[in-house]
C-alpha positions as CSV (number, residue, x, y, z in Angstrom):
1,M,0.0,0.0,0.0
2,I,1.1,3.5,-0.8
3,A,-0.1,6.5,1.4
4,Y,-0.7,9.9,-0.3
5,Q,-1.4,13.5,0.6
6,A,-3.0,15.4,-2.3
7,E,-4.5,18.9,-2.8
8,A,-7.8,18.2,-4.4
9,V,-11.3,19.5,-5.1
10,V,-14.4,17.2,-4.4
11,L,-16.3,16.8,-7.5
12,R,-19.3,14.4,-6.3
13,T,-20.1,11.7,-3.9
14,W,-22.4,8.7,-4.0
15,P,-23.7,6.7,-1.0
16,I,-22.7,3.0,-0.8
17,H,-23.4,0.4,1.8
18,E,-24.9,1.7,5.0
19,A,-22.6,4.7,5.8
20,D,-19.8,4.7,3.2
21,Q,-19.4,7.3,0.6
22,L,-17.9,6.9,-3.0
23,V,-16.0,10.1,-3.7
24,S,-14.8,11.5,-7.0
25,L,-11.8,13.9,-6.4
26,F,-9.9,16.1,-8.8
27,T,-6.3,16.2,-7.5
28,R,-3.7,18.6,-8.6
29,D,-0.9,16.1,-9.0
30,Y,-2.7,12.9,-9.8
31,G,-5.7,13.9,-11.8
32,K,-9.2,12.5,-11.2
33,I,-9.3,9.6,-8.7
34,K,-12.2,7.8,-7.0
35,G,-12.1,6.4,-3.5
36,V,-14.2,5.1,-0.7
37,A,-14.7,7.0,2.5
38,K,-15.5,4.4,5.1
39,S,-18.2,5.4,7.5
40,A,-18.2,8.9,6.2
41,A,-21.9,9.4,7.2
42,R,-21.0,8.7,10.8
43,S,-17.5,10.2,11.2
44,R,-17.4,14.0,11.7
45,R,-13.9,13.8,12.9
46,R,-12.3,12.5,9.7
47,F,-14.5,14.2,7.1
48,G,-16.9,16.6,8.6
49,G,-18.3,18.9,5.9
50,A,-15.4,18.1,3.5
51,L,-17.5,15.9,1.3
52,E,-19.5,18.8,-0.1
53,P,-18.9,19.1,-3.9
54,M,-16.5,21.9,-4.7
55,T,-14.7,21.7,-1.4
56,H,-11.0,22.4,-1.7
57,V,-9.2,19.9,0.5
58,R,-6.0,18.2,1.4
59,A,-6.8,14.5,1.0
60,H,-5.1,11.7,2.8
61,Y,-5.6,8.4,1.2
62,V,-4.1,4.9,0.6
63,E,-3.8,3.2,-2.8
64,K,-3.4,-0.5,-3.2
65,P,-1.9,-2.0,-6.3
66,S,-4.4,-3.5,-8.8
67,Q,-7.3,-1.7,-7.1
68,E,-9.2,0.9,-8.9
69,L,-10.6,2.7,-5.8
70,V,-8.4,4.3,-3.2
71,R,-9.2,4.3,0.5
72,L,-9.9,7.7,1.7
73,D,-8.7,8.2,5.3
74,S,-9.3,11.9,6.1
75,F,-9.7,15.4,4.5
76,D,-8.4,18.7,5.7
77,I,-10.6,21.6,4.4
78,L,-8.6,24.3,2.7
79,H,-11.7,26.2,1.5
80,S,-15.4,25.3,1.6
81,P,-18.0,26.6,-0.7
82,L,-20.3,26.9,2.3
83,A,-18.0,29.7,3.8
84,E,-19.9,32.3,1.7
85,P,-23.7,32.5,1.2
86,V,-25.2,30.1,-1.3
87,D,-28.4,30.8,-3.3
88,Y,-29.8,28.7,-6.2
89,A,-27.7,30.4,-8.9
90,R,-24.4,29.9,-7.1
91,A,-25.2,26.3,-6.2
92,T,-26.0,25.7,-9.9
93,A,-22.8,27.3,-11.0
94,L,-20.7,25.1,-8.6
95,A,-22.6,22.0,-9.8
96,F,-21.8,23.1,-13.4
97,F,-18.1,23.2,-12.7
98,A,-18.3,19.7,-11.0
99,E,-20.3,18.1,-13.9
100,V,-18.1,19.5,-16.6
101,L,-15.0,18.2,-14.9
102,E,-16.5,14.8,-14.0
103,Q,-17.4,14.4,-17.6
104,T,-14.2,15.8,-19.4
105,L,-11.4,14.6,-17.3
106,P,-10.0,11.0,-17.7
107,D,-9.0,9.3,-14.5
108,H,-5.4,9.5,-13.3
109,D,-4.4,12.2,-15.8
110,P,-3.0,15.3,-14.1
111,H,-4.2,18.7,-15.5
112,D,-2.6,21.3,-13.4
113,I,-3.7,24.1,-15.6
114,V,-7.3,23.0,-15.4
115,F,-6.9,22.7,-11.6
116,R,-5.7,26.3,-11.4
117,L,-8.6,27.4,-13.7
118,L,-11.0,25.7,-11.3
119,L,-9.6,27.4,-8.2
120,S,-9.6,30.8,-9.9
121,V,-13.3,30.6,-10.8
122,L,-14.3,29.1,-7.4
123,E,-12.8,32.2,-5.9
124,Q,-14.9,34.5,-8.1
125,T,-18.3,32.5,-7.8
126,R,-20.3,34.6,-5.4
127,V,-24.0,35.3,-4.9
128,D,-25.0,37.9,-7.6
129,H,-21.7,37.2,-9.4
130,V,-22.0,33.8,-11.2
131,W,-22.2,34.6,-14.9
132,M,-18.7,35.7,-15.3
133,P,-17.0,32.6,-13.7
134,I,-19.4,30.3,-15.6
135,T,-18.5,32.1,-19.0
136,Y,-14.8,32.2,-18.2
137,F,-14.7,28.5,-17.1
138,A,-16.8,27.1,-20.0
139,L,-14.8,28.9,-22.7
140,W,-11.4,28.1,-21.2
141,T,-12.3,24.4,-20.6
142,T,-13.4,24.1,-24.2
143,R,-10.0,25.6,-25.2
144,L,-7.9,23.5,-22.8
145,M,-9.5,20.3,-24.0
146,G,-8.5,21.2,-27.6
147,W,-12.0,21.7,-28.8
148,L,-11.9,25.3,-29.7
149,P,-10.8,26.5,-33.2
150,D,-9.6,30.1,-33.9
151,L,-12.4,32.4,-33.2
152,S,-11.1,35.2,-35.1
153,R,-11.7,33.8,-38.6
154,C,-14.4,32.0,-40.5
155,L,-14.1,28.3,-40.2
156,F,-14.7,27.9,-44.0
157,C,-13.1,30.8,-45.9
158,G,-10.6,32.1,-43.2
159,A,-12.0,35.7,-43.5
160,S,-11.4,37.9,-40.5
161,L,-14.5,38.2,-38.2
162,A,-13.3,41.3,-36.4
163,G,-16.1,43.8,-36.1
164,N,-18.7,41.8,-37.8
165,P,-21.3,39.4,-36.4
166,A,-20.3,35.7,-36.5
167,Y,-22.5,32.7,-36.5
168,F,-22.3,29.3,-34.9
169,H,-24.4,26.1,-35.2
170,L,-25.3,23.2,-32.8
171,F,-23.5,20.7,-34.9
172,S,-20.3,22.2,-36.0
173,D,-17.2,23.7,-34.3
174,G,-16.0,27.3,-34.7
175,L,-17.6,30.4,-36.1
176,V,-18.6,31.4,-39.6
177,C,-19.1,34.6,-41.5
178,L,-22.3,35.9,-42.9
179,E,-21.6,34.3,-46.3
180,H,-20.9,30.9,-45.0
181,R,-23.7,30.6,-42.4
182,Q,-25.8,27.5,-43.0
183,K,-29.6,27.2,-42.8
184,G,-30.6,24.5,-40.3
185,D,-33.5,22.0,-40.6
186,N,-35.7,24.6,-38.6
187,G,-35.0,27.3,-41.2
188,S,-32.8,29.3,-38.9
189,Y,-29.3,30.4,-39.7
190,G,-27.8,29.5,-36.4
191,V,-26.9,31.8,-33.5
192,T,-25.2,35.2,-33.7
193,L,-22.1,35.9,-31.7
194,T,-21.9,39.7,-31.5
195,P,-18.7,41.6,-32.0
196,D,-18.8,42.6,-28.4
197,S,-18.8,39.0,-27.4
198,Q,-15.9,38.2,-29.7
199,V,-13.9,41.1,-28.0
200,L,-14.9,39.6,-24.6
201,A,-13.5,36.2,-25.7
202,V,-10.2,37.7,-26.6
203,R,-10.1,39.5,-23.2
204,I,-10.9,36.2,-21.3
205,F,-8.0,34.4,-23.0
206,R,-5.6,37.3,-22.1
207,S,-6.8,37.9,-18.6
208,P,-7.1,36.1,-15.2
209,A,-10.5,35.6,-13.9
210,S,-9.7,38.1,-11.1
211,A,-9.4,40.8,-13.8
212,F,-13.2,40.8,-14.1
213,A,-14.1,40.8,-10.5
214,A,-15.0,44.4,-10.3
215,E,-16.9,44.5,-13.6
216,S,-20.7,44.4,-13.7
217,W,-21.7,41.1,-15.3
218,P,-25.5,40.7,-15.7
219,R,-26.7,37.4,-17.1
220,S,-27.2,39.0,-20.5
221,R,-23.6,39.9,-20.9
222,G,-21.8,37.3,-22.9
223,A,-24.8,35.1,-23.0
224,D,-24.2,34.2,-26.6
225,L,-20.6,33.4,-25.8
226,R,-21.6,31.2,-22.9
227,R,-24.1,29.3,-25.1
228,F,-21.4,28.8,-27.7
229,A,-18.9,27.4,-25.2
230,I,-21.5,25.1,-23.5
231,Q,-22.7,23.8,-26.9
232,S,-19.1,23.0,-27.8
233,L,-18.8,21.1,-24.6
234,E,-21.9,19.2,-25.0
235,R,-21.1,18.3,-28.6
236,H,-17.7,16.9,-27.8
237,L,-19.0,15.0,-24.7
238,E,-21.8,13.7,-26.8
239,R,-24.3,14.3,-24.1
240,K,-26.4,17.1,-22.6
241,L,-25.2,18.6,-19.3
242,T,-27.9,18.5,-16.6
243,T,-26.5,21.7,-15.1
244,A,-26.6,23.5,-18.5
245,A,-30.3,23.0,-18.6
246,A,-30.6,24.5,-15.1
247,L,-28.5,27.5,-16.1
248,A,-30.8,28.0,-19.1
249,R,-33.8,28.0,-16.8
250,L,-32.1,30.8,-14.9
251,G,-32.0,32.7,-18.2
252,G,-28.2,32.6,-18.5
253,S,-27.8,30.9,-22.0
């Protein structure tokens, strides 16, 4: 057996047996792992509130050769999402981060840059300030997974899109110009990405999330950009995200 200590964020938990919990963790050094927290429902001393999704922890666990699940011994909380007020919008944003990472990350594959992205948006996700970190996270995750073409030029002809509306469709990557927008089965020409949102995307890729902390960000700001990024994620995951539907019900995409 090998004992580990790892900085991690809790993604989700499932109850198993009478009081045990199966836990999915995104660790900084070892990628996504799954483990069993024995008697977690009874033991406040070892886990306390540390199993809440999106809790930043230092995890102590033991790995046995040839076993897929590790044995989780205890967690030290570094930061809890419950340390700040939680409303439905913030809870949905946190659940969105967890679902995206659970679905996109392979097991045991470290992604330090994704881990740092997650910590940066968690720091910015507050009541009345959820749409910026959601937009930032969705767009950057799409790029870091290698699913985002150049957004500055038409996917078909390579013409610059600067200063002009661009268009995107549910079943294709990238953006296209007015000339190459395609009519869908429902008769529409796809969704427009405004020049303002194109400029916003450039800023997002050049700036840390903290650079937007003081800016007003109502849900209407970057809604088209957010929709584009989430559609890209769902297309490559080949599944609908439950939390994306919840965000849509909040009017955010």
